[in-house]
Phi, psi and omega in degrees: 000340183281347178289322176279142175280143178237139181248160172063036182289134174245121183304140172222180180219169182306320185296320177295318178294313180300323177293318175300316181298319182292311184298332184242016179045052180232140179253114185271140178296152180306318179299322178296320181292321175299322181293313180300318180301319184277324193231029175319129178059016184277162172247123175290141177302309177271119188233009181262134178217165176243154176250182178282358182233349183213160177237160174074024174289156185247132171266104179286294180199155169295140171287149184280146173261008177262121181301330181280348176285156191293303180256096189242160181305319183307320181296337196233355178299312183297327179299302185291332180285345178289341178271318188201124182290343181271358180276147172220121184289130174243336181209171175225173176243171183298337183268004181090006176272172184236151168260120185233156173268137178222111191056241178259000189260157176258128184228156175260126177258115172279117194285332179281323182264344181079001184271144179252150177237135176298130175250301191201166178281340180202167177293327178295317175299316176299310179303323183288342181265351178297136178227000000 
């Protein structure tokens, strides 16, 4: 993941990530925490990905784990959990849909239909598939 460039990163720290885990009763996988520490709120240079049901989806940016940042996980947990309580938002797309953690998998949540599409088994896997 260090090969790809990310823009607009906002520094965060382990305490902020642990607070999010505690506040929302979620256990984030180790690789996801590492990505957040490196690229919090960042936008990947390669941002297109495919799901098991659609192609050409866009990865806009990682949501910030800092409560004071504008587009942060705190703003969106309630929105995604109205569709499925096991969803946790980690990124968004330009159309207002979300890339979420569900159990240990990464899924795409279509905000209009409420349906999820499988993307990858991990954030590392998703990032490696961006084109």
